[in-house]
DSSP file (Angstrom, degrees, kcal/mol; ACC not computed):
  #  RESIDUE AA STRUCTURE BP1 BP2  ACC     N-H-->O    O-->H-N    N-H-->O    O-->H-N    TCO  KAPPA ALPHA  PHI   PSI    X-CA   Y-CA   Z-CA
    1    1 A X              0   0    0      0, 0.0     2,-0.3     0, 0.0    58,-0.1   0.000 360.0 360.0 360.0 124.7    0.0    0.0    0.0
    2    2 A X        -     0   0    0      1,-0.1     2,-0.3     3,-0.0    58,-0.1  -0.607 360.0-117.9 -87.8 146.0    1.4    3.3   -1.1
    3    3 A X        -     0   0    0     -2,-0.3     2,-0.3     1,-0.1    55,-0.2  -0.629  36.3-107.4 -79.7 139.2    1.3    6.4    1.0
    4    4 A X        +     0   0    0     53,-1.1     2,-0.3    -2,-0.3    52,-0.1  -0.486  47.1 170.3 -69.0 127.9   -0.7    9.3   -0.5
    5    5 A X        -     0   0    0     -2,-0.3    36,-0.2    40,-0.0    39,-0.0  -0.912  43.5 -79.6-131.9 162.7    1.5   12.1   -1.7
    6    6 A X        -     0   0    0     -2,-0.3     3,-0.3     1,-0.1    34,-0.1  -0.320  37.3-127.9 -58.9 143.1    0.9   15.2   -3.9
    7    7 A X  S    S+     0   0    0     32,-0.3     2,-0.4     1,-0.3    -1,-0.1   0.952  99.3   1.1 -58.6 -51.6    0.7   14.4   -7.6
    8    8 A X  S >  S-     0   0    0     31,-0.3     3,-1.7     3,-0.3    -1,-0.3  -0.941  75.0-145.2-139.7 115.4    3.2   17.1   -8.3
    9    9 A X  T 3  S+     0   0    0     -2,-0.4    -1,-0.1    -3,-0.3    -2,-0.1   0.772  97.5  42.0 -57.8 -30.5    4.5   19.0   -5.2
   10   10 A X  T 3  S+     0   0    0     -4,-0.1     2,-0.3     2,-0.1    -1,-0.3   0.488 103.0  80.7 -96.8  -0.8    4.9   22.3   -7.0
   11   11 A X    <   -     0   0    0     -3,-1.7    -3,-0.3    28,-0.1     2,-0.2  -0.772  67.1-143.1-105.2 148.8    1.6   22.2   -8.9
   12   12 A X        -     0   0    0     -2,-0.3    27,-0.2     1,-0.1    26,-0.1  -0.618  41.0 -75.2-102.5 169.0   -1.8   23.0   -7.6
   13   13 A X    >   -     0   0    0     25,-0.4     3,-2.1    -2,-0.2     4,-0.5  -0.348  48.3-116.9 -60.8 141.7   -5.0   21.3   -8.5
   14   14 A X  T 3  S+     0   0    0      1,-0.3     4,-0.2     2,-0.1     3,-0.2   0.780 113.5  42.1 -55.2 -30.9   -6.1   22.4  -12.1
   15   15 A X  T 3> S+     0   0    0      1,-0.2     4,-2.6     2,-0.1    -1,-0.3   0.320  84.3  98.7-103.0   9.8   -9.2   24.0  -10.7
   16   16 A X  H <> S+     0   0    0     -3,-2.1     4,-2.0     1,-0.2    21,-0.2   0.914  82.1  51.2 -62.3 -45.3   -7.8   25.6   -7.6
   17   17 A X  H  > S+     0   0    0     -4,-0.5     4,-0.6    -3,-0.2    -1,-0.2   0.870 113.7  45.6 -62.1 -36.2   -7.4   29.1   -9.2
   18   18 A X  H >4 S+     0   0    0     -4,-0.2     3,-0.9     1,-0.2    -2,-0.2   0.941 113.4  47.4 -72.8 -44.4  -11.0   29.0  -10.3
   19   19 A X  H 3< S+     0   0    0     -4,-2.6    -2,-0.2     1,-0.2    -1,-0.2   0.781 105.8  60.0 -68.5 -25.9  -12.5   27.7   -7.0
   20   20 A X  H 3< S+     0   0    0     -4,-2.0    -1,-0.2    -5,-0.2     2,-0.2   0.662  90.6  83.5 -79.6 -15.8  -10.5   30.2   -4.9
   21   21 A X  S << S-     0   0    0     -3,-0.9     2,-0.3    -4,-0.6    14,-0.0  -0.569  94.8 -97.4 -85.6 152.0  -12.1   33.2   -6.6
   22   22 A X        -     0   0    0     -2,-0.2     2,-0.3    12,-0.0    12,-0.1  -0.485  45.6-161.5 -68.2 129.9  -15.4   34.6   -5.5
   23   23 A X        -     0   0    0     -2,-0.3     8,-2.7    10,-0.3     2,-0.4  -0.747   5.4-149.3-109.7 159.9  -18.1   33.2   -7.8
   24   24 A X  B     -A   30   0A   0     -2,-0.3     6,-0.2     6,-0.3     5,-0.1  -0.930  18.2-115.2-126.3 154.2  -21.6   34.4   -8.4
   25   25 A X    >   -     0   0    0      4,-2.9     3,-2.1    -2,-0.4     6,-0.0  -0.254  43.7 -93.1 -75.0 171.3  -24.8   32.6   -9.3
   26   26 A X  T 3  S+     0   0    0      1,-0.3    -1,-0.1     2,-0.1    60,-0.0   0.814 127.9  52.0 -58.7 -31.6  -26.5   33.2  -12.7
   27   27 A X  T 3  S-     0   0    0      2,-0.1    -1,-0.3     1,-0.0    -2,-0.0   0.402 123.5-102.5 -88.9   2.9  -28.7   35.9  -11.1
   28   28 A X  S <  S+     0   0    0     -3,-2.1     2,-0.3     1,-0.3    -2,-0.1   0.300  74.6 136.6  98.3  -6.6  -25.6   37.8   -9.6
   29   29 A X        -     0   0    0      1,-0.1    -4,-2.9    56,-0.1    -1,-0.3  -0.582  57.6-114.4 -74.8 131.9  -25.7   36.7   -6.0
   30   30 A X  B     -A   24   0A   0     -2,-0.3    -6,-0.3    -6,-0.2     2,-0.2  -0.327  27.0-126.0 -65.6 144.7  -22.4   35.8   -4.6
   31   31 A X        -     0   0    0     -8,-2.7    -8,-0.2     2,-0.1    -1,-0.1  -0.560   3.4-138.5 -85.2 156.7  -21.8   32.2   -3.5
   32   32 A X  S    S+     0   0    0     -2,-0.2     2,-1.3     1,-0.1    -1,-0.1   0.459  80.3  96.9 -88.9  -3.1  -20.6   31.3    0.0
   33   33 A X        +     0   0    0      1,-0.2   -10,-0.3   -10,-0.1    -2,-0.1  -0.709  32.3 136.8 -92.8  90.8  -18.3   28.7   -1.5
   34   34 A X        +     0   0    0     -2,-1.3     2,-0.2   -12,-0.1    -1,-0.2   0.189  27.9 131.8-113.5  13.6  -14.9   30.3   -1.7
   35   35 A X        -     0   0    0     -3,-0.1     2,-0.1     1,-0.1   -14,-0.1  -0.480  57.0-125.4 -70.1 132.4  -12.9   27.4   -0.4
   36   36 A X        -     0   0    0     -2,-0.2     2,-0.2   -16,-0.1   -20,-0.1  -0.469  24.0-110.1 -73.3 148.0   -9.9   26.6   -2.5
   37   37 A X        -     0   0    0    -21,-0.2   -24,-0.2   -22,-0.1    -1,-0.1  -0.507  43.5 -98.2 -76.0 152.5   -9.5   23.1   -3.9
   38   38 A X        -     0   0    0     -2,-0.2   -25,-0.4     2,-0.1     4,-0.2  -0.206  15.0-130.5 -70.6 158.3   -6.6   21.1   -2.4
   39   39 A X  S    S+     0   0    0    -27,-0.2     2,-0.4     2,-0.1   -31,-0.3   0.620  90.7  79.8 -84.8  -9.6   -3.2   20.8   -4.0
   40   40 A X  S    S-     0   0    0    -34,-0.1    -2,-0.1   -33,-0.1   -34,-0.1  -0.787 103.1 -95.2 -95.0 138.7   -3.4   17.0   -3.4
   41   41 A X    >   -     0   0    0     -2,-0.4     3,-1.9   -36,-0.2     4,-0.5  -0.285  35.7-127.9 -51.6 128.9   -5.4   15.0   -5.9
   42   42 A X  G >  S+     0   0    0      1,-0.3     3,-0.8     2,-0.2    -1,-0.2   0.784 105.5  57.0 -58.1 -28.5   -8.8   14.7   -4.2
   43   43 A X  G 3  S+     0   0    0      1,-0.2    -1,-0.3    24,-0.0    24,-0.1   0.730 106.9  49.8 -73.0 -19.7   -8.9   10.9   -4.6
   44   44 A X  G <  S+     0   0    0     -3,-1.9    13,-0.4    19,-0.1     2,-0.4   0.423 102.8  70.7 -96.9   0.4   -5.7   10.5   -2.7
   45   45 A X    <   -     0   0    0     -3,-0.8     3,-0.1    -4,-0.5    11,-0.1  -0.944  64.8-153.3-122.0 141.4   -6.7   12.7    0.2
   46   46 A X  S    S+     0   0    0     -2,-0.4     2,-0.4     1,-0.3    24,-0.1   0.698  84.4  28.2 -89.2 -18.7   -9.3   11.7    2.8
   47   47 A X        -     0   0    0      1,-0.1    -1,-0.3    23,-0.0     7,-0.1  -0.950  54.7-175.8-144.0 122.4  -10.4   15.2    3.8
   48   48 A X  S    S+     0   0    0     -2,-0.4     3,-0.2     1,-0.1    -1,-0.1   0.474  72.4  76.6 -96.9  -2.3  -10.3   18.2    1.5
   49   49 A X  S    S+     0   0    0      1,-0.3     2,-0.4     2,-0.1    -1,-0.1   0.930 104.2  18.6 -78.4 -46.5  -11.5   20.7    4.0
   50   50 A X     >  -     0   0    0      1,-0.1     4,-1.3    -3,-0.1     3,-0.3  -0.912  55.2-174.5-136.1 106.9   -8.4   21.3    6.1
   51   51 A X  T  4 S+     0   0    0     -2,-0.4    -1,-0.1     1,-0.2     5,-0.1   0.845  83.4  56.1 -66.8 -36.2   -4.9   20.3    4.9
   52   52 A X  T  4 S+     0   0    0      1,-0.2    -1,-0.2     3,-0.0    -2,-0.0   0.774 114.4  32.8 -76.6 -26.4   -3.1   21.1    8.1
   53   53 A X  T  4 S+     0   0    0     -3,-0.3     2,-0.3     2,-0.0    -1,-0.2   0.645 100.3  86.6-104.7 -18.0   -5.0   18.9   10.5
   54   54 A X     <  -     0   0    0     -4,-1.3     2,-0.4    -7,-0.1    -7,-0.0  -0.610  67.1-139.7 -89.8 145.3   -6.0   15.9    8.4
   55   55 A X        -     0   0    0     -2,-0.3    -9,-0.2     1,-0.0     3,-0.1  -0.849  28.7-109.8 -97.6 137.2   -3.7   13.0    7.9
   56   56 A X        -     0   0    0     -2,-0.4   -11,-0.1   -52,-0.1    -1,-0.0  -0.284  37.4-102.7 -64.5 149.3   -3.5   11.5    4.4
   57   57 A X        -     0   0    0    -13,-0.4   -53,-1.1     1,-0.1    -1,-0.1  -0.364  20.0-139.7 -66.9 151.8   -5.1    8.1    3.9
   58   58 A X  S    S+     0   0    0    -55,-0.2     2,-0.4    -3,-0.1    -1,-0.1   0.672  82.4  40.1 -91.6 -16.8   -2.8    5.3    3.7
   59   59 A X  S  > S-     0   0    0      1,-0.1     4,-1.7   -58,-0.1     5,-0.1  -0.949  73.0-131.2-129.2 152.6   -4.6    3.4    0.9
   60   60 A X  H  > S+     0   0    0     -2,-0.4     4,-2.0     2,-0.2     5,-0.1   0.916 109.3  48.3 -65.6 -43.7   -6.3    4.6   -2.3
   61   61 A X  H  > S+     0   0    0      1,-0.2     4,-2.3     2,-0.2    -1,-0.2   0.892 111.0  50.6 -66.2 -41.1   -9.4    2.5   -1.6
   62   62 A X  H  > S+     0   0    0      1,-0.2     4,-2.2     2,-0.2    -1,-0.2   0.886 109.7  52.0 -63.7 -36.8   -9.7    3.7    2.0
   63   63 A X  H  X S+     0   0    0     -4,-1.7     4,-3.0     2,-0.2    -2,-0.2   0.935 110.1  47.4 -63.4 -48.9   -9.4    7.3    0.8
   64   64 A X  H  X S+     0   0    0     -4,-2.0     4,-2.7     1,-0.2    -2,-0.2   0.909 111.3  51.2 -61.4 -42.4  -12.2    6.8   -1.8
   65   65 A X  H  X S+     0   0    0     -4,-2.3     4,-1.1     1,-0.2    -1,-0.2   0.924 114.0  44.2 -64.9 -42.2  -14.4    5.2    0.8
   66   66 A X  H  X S+     0   0    0     -4,-2.2     4,-1.6     1,-0.2     3,-0.3   0.909 112.6  51.6 -67.0 -41.7  -13.9    8.1    3.2
   67   67 A X  H  X S+     0   0    0     -4,-3.0     4,-3.0     1,-0.2     5,-0.3   0.890 105.1  55.7 -65.1 -38.5  -14.3   10.7    0.5
   68   68 A X  H  X S+     0   0    0     -4,-2.7     4,-0.8     1,-0.2    -1,-0.2   0.821 108.6  50.0 -62.6 -29.5  -17.6    9.1   -0.6
   69   69 A X  H  < S+     0   0    0     -4,-1.1     4,-0.5    -3,-0.3    -1,-0.2   0.863 117.9  37.7 -76.2 -33.3  -18.8    9.6    3.0
   70   70 A X  H  X S+     0   0    0     -4,-1.6     4,-1.7   -24,-0.1     3,-0.3   0.912 109.5  57.2 -83.2 -46.5  -17.8   13.2    3.2
   71   71 A X  H  X S+     0   0    0     -4,-3.0     4,-3.6     1,-0.2     5,-0.4   0.862  98.9  55.4 -64.5 -43.1  -18.6   14.6   -0.2
   72   72 A X  H  X S+     0   0    0     -4,-0.8     4,-2.5    -5,-0.3    -1,-0.2   0.902 110.3  47.4 -58.9 -38.5  -22.3   13.8   -0.5
   73   73 A X  H  > S+     0   0    0     -4,-0.5     4,-1.9    -3,-0.3    -1,-0.2   0.928 118.3  39.9 -64.4 -45.5  -23.0   15.6    2.7
   74   74 A X  H  X S+     0   0    0     -4,-1.7     4,-2.4     2,-0.2    -2,-0.2   0.925 118.5  47.6 -70.4 -44.7  -21.0   18.7    1.7
   75   75 A X  H  X S+     0   0    0     -4,-3.6     4,-2.9     1,-0.2    -2,-0.2   0.901 111.2  50.3 -64.6 -40.9  -22.2   18.6   -1.9
   76   76 A X  H  X S+     0   0    0     -4,-2.5     4,-3.1    -5,-0.4    -1,-0.2   0.910 111.1  50.1 -66.9 -40.5  -25.8   18.2   -0.9
   77   77 A X  H  X S+     0   0    0     -4,-1.9     4,-2.6    -5,-0.2    -2,-0.2   0.920 113.5  45.1 -61.1 -43.3  -25.4   21.2    1.4
   78   78 A X  H  X S+     0   0    0     -4,-2.4     4,-2.6     2,-0.2    -2,-0.2   0.893 114.0  49.3 -67.5 -40.7  -23.9   23.2   -1.4
   79   79 A X  H  X S+     0   0    0     -4,-2.9     4,-2.9     2,-0.2     5,-0.2   0.926 111.3  49.3 -62.0 -44.4  -26.6   22.1   -3.8
   80   80 A X  H  X S+     0   0    0     -4,-3.1     4,-2.7     1,-0.2    -2,-0.2   0.922 112.4  48.2 -61.5 -44.0  -29.3   22.9   -1.3
   81   81 A X  H  X S+     0   0    0     -4,-2.6     4,-2.4     2,-0.2    -1,-0.2   0.903 112.4  48.8 -61.8 -40.0  -27.8   26.4   -0.8
   82   82 A X  H  X S+     0   0    0     -4,-2.6     4,-1.7     2,-0.2    -2,-0.2   0.950 112.4  46.9 -65.9 -47.4  -27.5   27.0   -4.5
   83   83 A X  H  X S+     0   0    0     -4,-2.9     4,-3.3     1,-0.2     5,-0.3   0.911 112.6  51.5 -60.0 -43.4  -31.0   25.9   -5.2
   84   84 A X  H  X S+     0   0    0     -4,-2.7     4,-2.5     1,-0.2    -1,-0.2   0.907 108.3  50.9 -60.0 -42.2  -32.2   28.1   -2.3
   85   85 A X  H  < S+     0   0    0     -4,-2.4     4,-0.4     1,-0.2    -1,-0.2   0.819 116.3  41.5 -71.6 -27.1  -30.4   31.1   -3.6
   86   86 A X  H  < S+     0   0    0     -4,-1.7     4,-0.5    -5,-0.2    -2,-0.2   0.885 124.6  33.7 -82.1 -42.5  -31.9   30.6   -7.0
   87   87 A X  H  X S+     0   0    0     -4,-3.3     4,-2.8    -5,-0.2     5,-0.2   0.711  98.8  80.9 -90.1 -18.4  -35.4   29.8   -6.0
   88   88 A X  H  X S+     0   0    0     -4,-2.5     4,-2.5    -5,-0.3     5,-0.2   0.930  96.3  42.6 -48.7 -58.1  -35.7   32.0   -2.9
   89   89 A X  H  > S+     0   0    0     -4,-0.4     4,-2.2     1,-0.2    -1,-0.2   0.842 114.0  52.3 -62.3 -34.6  -36.5   35.2   -4.7
   90   90 A X  H  > S+     0   0    0     -4,-0.5     4,-2.6     2,-0.2    -1,-0.2   0.929 110.3  47.2 -67.8 -43.2  -38.9   33.5   -7.0
   91   91 A X  H  X S+     0   0    0     -4,-2.8     4,-2.6     1,-0.2    -2,-0.2   0.895 112.5  50.3 -68.0 -35.9  -40.8   31.9   -4.2
   92   92 A X  H  X S+     0   0    0     -4,-2.5     4,-2.4    -5,-0.2    -1,-0.2   0.904 111.3  48.3 -67.7 -36.7  -40.9   35.3   -2.3
   93   93 A X  H  X S+     0   0    0     -4,-2.2     4,-2.5     2,-0.2    -2,-0.2   0.903 112.4  48.1 -66.8 -40.3  -42.2   37.0   -5.4
   94   94 A X  H  X S+     0   0    0     -4,-2.6     4,-2.6     2,-0.2    -2,-0.2   0.919 111.1  52.0 -61.7 -42.8  -44.8   34.3   -5.9
   95   95 A X  H  X S+     0   0    0     -4,-2.6     4,-2.4     2,-0.2    -2,-0.2   0.930 110.3  47.9 -58.7 -46.5  -45.8   34.6   -2.3
   96   96 A X  H  X S+     0   0    0     -4,-2.4     4,-2.2     1,-0.2    -1,-0.2   0.932 112.9  47.9 -59.6 -48.3  -46.2   38.4   -2.7
   97   97 A X  H  X S+     0   0    0     -4,-2.5     4,-2.6     2,-0.2     5,-0.2   0.876 109.9  52.6 -64.8 -39.9  -48.3   38.0   -5.8
   98   98 A X  H  X S+     0   0    0     -4,-2.6     4,-2.7     2,-0.2    -1,-0.2   0.936 109.2  50.1 -62.5 -46.8  -50.5   35.4   -4.2
   99   99 A X  H  X S+     0   0    0     -4,-2.4     4,-2.1     1,-0.2    -2,-0.2   0.902 111.8  46.9 -60.9 -41.4  -51.2   37.6   -1.3
  100  100 A X  H  X S+     0   0    0     -4,-2.2     4,-2.4     2,-0.2    -1,-0.2   0.898 112.3  49.8 -68.2 -37.4  -52.1   40.5   -3.6
  101  101 A X  H  X S+     0   0    0     -4,-2.6     4,-2.8     2,-0.2     5,-0.2   0.926 110.8  50.5 -67.2 -41.5  -54.4   38.3   -5.7
  102  102 A X  H  X S+     0   0    0     -4,-2.7     4,-2.2    -5,-0.2    -1,-0.2   0.914 110.7  49.3 -60.3 -41.0  -56.1   37.0   -2.6
  103  103 A X  H  X S+     0   0    0     -4,-2.1     4,-2.3    -5,-0.2    -1,-0.2   0.921 112.5  46.2 -66.5 -41.7  -56.6   40.5   -1.4
  104  104 A X  H  X S+     0   0    0     -4,-2.4     4,-2.6     1,-0.2    -2,-0.2   0.882 112.0  52.6 -68.1 -35.6  -58.1   41.7   -4.8
  105  105 A X  H  X S+     0   0    0     -4,-2.8     4,-2.3     2,-0.2    -2,-0.2   0.890 108.6  50.4 -64.7 -37.5  -60.3   38.5   -4.9
  106  106 A X  H  X S+     0   0    0     -4,-2.2     4,-2.3    -5,-0.2    -2,-0.2   0.933 111.5  47.6 -63.9 -48.2  -61.6   39.3   -1.4
  107  107 A X  H  X S+     0   0    0     -4,-2.3     4,-2.1     1,-0.2    -2,-0.2   0.910 112.1  50.0 -57.9 -45.1  -62.4   42.9   -2.5
  108  108 A X  H  X S+     0   0    0     -4,-2.6     4,-2.5     1,-0.2    -1,-0.2   0.908 108.9  51.9 -62.4 -43.4  -64.1   41.7   -5.6
  109  109 A X  H  X S+     0   0    0     -4,-2.3     4,-2.4     1,-0.2    -1,-0.2   0.907 109.7  49.7 -61.1 -41.8  -66.2   39.2   -3.6
  110  110 A X  H  X S+     0   0    0     -4,-2.3     4,-1.9     2,-0.2    -1,-0.2   0.892 110.9  49.5 -66.2 -37.7  -67.4   42.0   -1.2
  111  111 A X  H  X S+     0   0    0     -4,-2.1     4,-2.3     2,-0.2    -2,-0.2   0.901 109.8  50.8 -66.0 -39.9  -68.3   44.2   -4.2
  112  112 A X  H  X S+     0   0    0     -4,-2.5     4,-2.7     1,-0.2    -2,-0.2   0.917 111.0  49.8 -60.9 -44.4  -70.3   41.4   -5.8
  113  113 A X  H  X S+     0   0    0     -4,-2.4     4,-2.2     1,-0.2    -1,-0.2   0.872 109.7  49.9 -63.4 -36.9  -72.1   40.8   -2.6
  114  114 A X  H  X S+     0   0    0     -4,-1.9     4,-2.2     2,-0.2    -1,-0.2   0.912 111.6  48.6 -65.6 -43.7  -72.9   44.5   -2.3
  115  115 A X  H  X S+     0   0    0     -4,-2.3     4,-2.7     2,-0.2    -2,-0.2   0.892 110.4  51.7 -62.9 -40.8  -74.2   44.5   -5.8
  116  116 A X  H  X S+     0   0    0     -4,-2.7     4,-2.8     1,-0.2    -2,-0.2   0.951 110.5  47.8 -61.8 -46.4  -76.4   41.4   -5.2
  117  117 A X  H  X S+     0   0    0     -4,-2.2     4,-2.1     1,-0.2    -2,-0.2   0.906 112.8  48.9 -61.6 -41.2  -77.9   43.0   -2.1
  118  118 A X  H  X S+     0   0    0     -4,-2.2     4,-2.2     2,-0.2    -1,-0.2   0.899 111.7  49.6 -65.7 -42.7  -78.6   46.2   -4.0
  119  119 A X  H  X S+     0   0    0     -4,-2.7     4,-2.8     2,-0.2     5,-0.2   0.925 109.3  51.0 -64.3 -45.2  -80.2   44.3   -6.9
  120  120 A X  H  X S+     0   0    0     -4,-2.8     4,-2.3     1,-0.2    -2,-0.2   0.907 111.0  49.0 -60.5 -41.7  -82.4   42.3   -4.5
  121  121 A X  H  X S+     0   0    0     -4,-2.1     4,-1.9     2,-0.2    -1,-0.2   0.907 112.3  48.5 -60.6 -44.0  -83.6   45.6   -2.9
  122  122 A X  H  X S+     0   0    0     -4,-2.2     4,-1.5     1,-0.2    -2,-0.2   0.916 112.1  47.9 -63.7 -46.2  -84.3   47.1   -6.3
  123  123 A X  H  < S+     0   0    0     -4,-2.8    -1,-0.2     1,-0.2    -2,-0.2   0.864 112.9  48.9 -66.0 -38.4  -86.2   44.0   -7.3
  124  124 A X  H  < S+     0   0    0     -4,-2.3    -1,-0.2    -5,-0.2    -2,-0.2   0.832 112.4  48.2 -71.5 -30.8  -88.3   43.9   -4.1
  125  125 A X  H  < S+     0   0    0     -4,-1.9     2,-0.2    -5,-0.2    -2,-0.2   0.767  94.9  85.2 -82.2 -26.1  -89.1   47.6   -4.3
  126  126 A X     <  -     0   0    0     -4,-1.5     3,-0.3    -5,-0.2     0, 0.0  -0.538  67.0-146.9 -82.4 144.4  -90.3   47.7   -8.0
  127  127 A X  S    S+     0   0    0      1,-0.3     2,-0.7    -2,-0.2    -1,-0.1   0.937  96.9  25.9 -71.3 -50.7  -93.9   46.8   -8.9
  128  128 A X  S    S-     0   0    0      0, 0.0    -1,-0.3     0, 0.0     2,-0.0  -0.862  91.6-144.3-112.9  93.9  -93.0   45.2  -12.2
  129  129 A X        -     0   0    0     -2,-0.7    -6,-0.1    -3,-0.3    -5,-0.0  -0.327  15.7-124.3 -65.6 136.5  -89.4   44.0  -11.9
  130  130 A X        -     0   0    0      1,-0.1     2,-1.8     2,-0.1     3,-0.2  -0.189  43.2 -77.2 -68.6 171.1  -87.4   44.4  -15.1
  131  131 A X  S    S+     0   0    0      1,-0.2    -1,-0.1     2,-0.1     4,-0.1  -0.520  79.4 134.0 -73.2  84.9  -85.7   41.4  -16.6
  132  132 A X     >  +     0   0    0     -2,-1.8     4,-2.6     2,-0.1     3,-0.4   0.425  36.4  98.8-112.3  -5.3  -82.7   41.2  -14.2
  133  133 A X  H  > S+     0   0    0     -3,-0.2     4,-2.5     1,-0.2     5,-0.2   0.893  82.0  52.4 -56.6 -42.2  -82.7   37.5  -13.5
  134  134 A X  H  > S+     0   0    0      1,-0.2     4,-2.1     2,-0.2    -1,-0.2   0.890 110.2  49.1 -60.0 -35.1  -79.9   36.7  -16.1
  135  135 A X  H  > S+     0   0    0     -3,-0.4     4,-2.3     2,-0.2    -2,-0.2   0.907 110.3  50.6 -72.3 -37.4  -77.7   39.4  -14.5
  136  136 A X  H  X S+     0   0    0     -4,-2.6     4,-2.4     1,-0.2    -2,-0.2   0.934 110.0  50.1 -63.0 -43.3  -78.4   38.0  -11.0
  137  137 A X  H  X S+     0   0    0     -4,-2.5     4,-2.6    -5,-0.2    -1,-0.2   0.888 109.9  50.8 -60.9 -39.1  -77.4   34.5  -12.2
  138  138 A X  H  X S+     0   0    0     -4,-2.1     4,-2.8     1,-0.2    -1,-0.2   0.926 111.2  48.8 -63.0 -43.5  -74.2   35.9  -13.8
  139  139 A X  H  X S+     0   0    0     -4,-2.3     4,-2.2     2,-0.2    -2,-0.2   0.898 111.5  48.3 -67.1 -38.2  -73.4   37.5  -10.5
  140  140 A X  H  X S+     0   0    0     -4,-2.4     4,-2.4     2,-0.2    -2,-0.2   0.920 113.8  48.1 -66.5 -42.5  -74.1   34.2   -8.5
  141  141 A X  H  X S+     0   0    0     -4,-2.6     4,-2.2     1,-0.2    -2,-0.2   0.919 111.9  48.6 -60.0 -44.4  -71.9   32.3  -11.0
  142  142 A X  H  X S+     0   0    0     -4,-2.8     4,-2.2     1,-0.2    -1,-0.2   0.871 109.3  53.1 -66.5 -35.0  -69.1   34.9  -10.7
  143  143 A X  H  X S+     0   0    0     -4,-2.2     4,-2.4     2,-0.2    -2,-0.2   0.928 109.6  48.9 -63.1 -47.8  -69.3   34.7   -6.9
  144  144 A X  H  X S+     0   0    0     -4,-2.4     4,-2.2     1,-0.2    -2,-0.2   0.883 110.4  50.2 -58.7 -41.2  -68.9   30.9   -7.0
  145  145 A X  H  X S+     0   0    0     -4,-2.2     4,-2.7     2,-0.2    -1,-0.2   0.902 111.1  49.3 -65.1 -41.2  -66.0   31.2   -9.3
  146  146 A X  H  X S+     0   0    0     -4,-2.2     4,-2.7     2,-0.2    -2,-0.2   0.905 110.1  50.3 -63.2 -43.3  -64.3   33.7   -7.0
  147  147 A X  H  X S+     0   0    0     -4,-2.4     4,-2.1     2,-0.2    -1,-0.2   0.891 111.7  48.5 -63.2 -41.1  -64.9   31.5   -4.0
  148  148 A X  H  X S+     0   0    0     -4,-2.2     4,-2.3     2,-0.2    -2,-0.2   0.941 112.9  47.9 -61.2 -49.2  -63.3   28.6   -5.9
  149  149 A X  H  X S+     0   0    0     -4,-2.7     4,-2.9     1,-0.2    -2,-0.2   0.897 110.5  52.8 -59.9 -41.4  -60.3   30.7   -7.0
  150  150 A X  H  X S+     0   0    0     -4,-2.7     4,-2.2     1,-0.2    -1,-0.2   0.909 108.9  48.2 -60.1 -45.3  -60.0   31.9   -3.3
  151  151 A X  H  X S+     0   0    0     -4,-2.1     4,-2.2     2,-0.2    -1,-0.2   0.882 112.7  48.8 -64.8 -39.8  -59.9   28.4   -2.0
  152  152 A X  H  X S+     0   0    0     -4,-2.3     4,-2.4     2,-0.2    -2,-0.2   0.936 112.1  48.9 -65.0 -45.6  -57.3   27.4   -4.6
  153  153 A X  H  X S+     0   0    0     -4,-2.9     4,-2.5     1,-0.2    -2,-0.2   0.852 109.8  52.0 -65.4 -31.7  -55.2   30.5   -3.8
  154  154 A X  H  X S+     0   0    0     -4,-2.2     4,-2.6     2,-0.2    -1,-0.2   0.925 109.2  49.3 -69.0 -41.1  -55.4   29.7   -0.1
  155  155 A X  H  X S+     0   0    0     -4,-2.2     4,-1.9     2,-0.2    -2,-0.2   0.908 113.6  47.2 -63.3 -40.0  -54.2   26.1   -0.8
  156  156 A X  H  X S+     0   0    0     -4,-2.4     4,-2.8     2,-0.2    -2,-0.2   0.929 110.5  51.8 -65.2 -45.8  -51.3   27.5   -2.8
  157  157 A X  H  X S+     0   0    0     -4,-2.5     4,-2.6     1,-0.2    -2,-0.2   0.913 109.5  50.6 -57.2 -45.5  -50.5   30.0   -0.1
  158  158 A X  H  X S+     0   0    0     -4,-2.6     4,-2.4     2,-0.2    -1,-0.2   0.894 109.5  50.3 -62.7 -39.1  -50.4   27.2    2.5
  159  159 A X  H  X S+     0   0    0     -4,-1.9     4,-2.3     2,-0.2    -2,-0.2   0.932 111.1  48.2 -64.6 -44.8  -48.1   25.2    0.3
  160  160 A X  H  X S+     0   0    0     -4,-2.8     4,-2.3     1,-0.2    -2,-0.2   0.913 111.0  52.1 -62.9 -39.3  -45.7   28.2   -0.1
  161  161 A X  H  X S+     0   0    0     -4,-2.6     4,-2.1     1,-0.2    -1,-0.2   0.902 109.5  48.2 -63.4 -42.0  -45.8   28.7    3.6
  162  162 A X  H  X S+     0   0    0     -4,-2.4     4,-2.1     2,-0.2    -1,-0.2   0.850 109.3  54.1 -65.7 -32.3  -44.9   25.1    4.3
  163  163 A X  H  X S+     0   0    0     -4,-2.3     4,-2.6     2,-0.2    -2,-0.2   0.925 108.5  49.5 -62.3 -45.1  -42.1   25.4    1.8
  164  164 A X  H  X S+     0   0    0     -4,-2.3     4,-2.6     1,-0.2    -2,-0.2   0.900 110.2  50.4 -59.0 -42.4  -40.8   28.4    3.7
  165  165 A X  H  X S+     0   0    0     -4,-2.1     4,-1.9     2,-0.2    -1,-0.2   0.903 110.9  48.6 -63.9 -40.8  -41.0   26.5    7.0
  166  166 A X  H  X S+     0   0    0     -4,-2.1     4,-1.6     2,-0.2    -2,-0.2   0.883 111.4  50.6 -65.5 -40.1  -39.1   23.6    5.5
  167  167 A X  H  X S+     0   0    0     -4,-2.6     4,-1.2     1,-0.2     3,-0.3   0.939 110.1  48.9 -60.6 -48.4  -36.4   25.9    4.1
  168  168 A X  H  < S+     0   0    0     -4,-2.6    -2,-0.2     1,-0.2    -1,-0.2   0.856 109.0  53.3 -61.8 -36.9  -36.0   27.6    7.4
  169  169 A X  H  < S+     0   0    0     -4,-1.9    -1,-0.2     1,-0.2    -2,-0.2   0.854 106.7  52.7 -68.3 -31.6  -35.7   24.3    9.2
  170  170 A X  H  <        0   0    0     -4,-1.6    -1,-0.2     1,-0.3    -2,-0.2   0.739 360.0 360.0 -77.3 -21.9  -32.9   23.2    6.8
  171  171 A X     <        0   0    0     -4,-1.2    -1,-0.3    -3,-0.2    -2,-0.2   0.506 360.0 360.0 -78.4 360.0  -30.9   26.4    7.5
């Protein structure tokens, strides 16, 4: 079993210069991942986080096994952070839009109820009511559609709220 040594002692990992620079996501937000890649080939090293405190693995297969245990957790955290930084603003914008739509739907529902009450008063007070039954039916149908839309929006809002809670728990 060979002892793990740097591939070339004076050379750095080919991606080290890229990884050590501050990077940004596609939408311009800086990433938190500014950790430089190690100068030792990653398959020959058992921990890529801290070169000064870790001891190199004594076998290539032991190193790979240890690396497979460490990388998924780190990579999944980075992936989750990346997804959150990309989707977070979109979810917040959707949340804001849902709230404003629900507010306007509520206002519209109140206005329809007011018009229905006014129409019923008008129909009750007139001796020979004009032909308003189709208009009343349209208002009733519109009210039902608004109530359906409100319940759908409420369900979407609850889902978004649950997503926010799950995101906060993971942080």
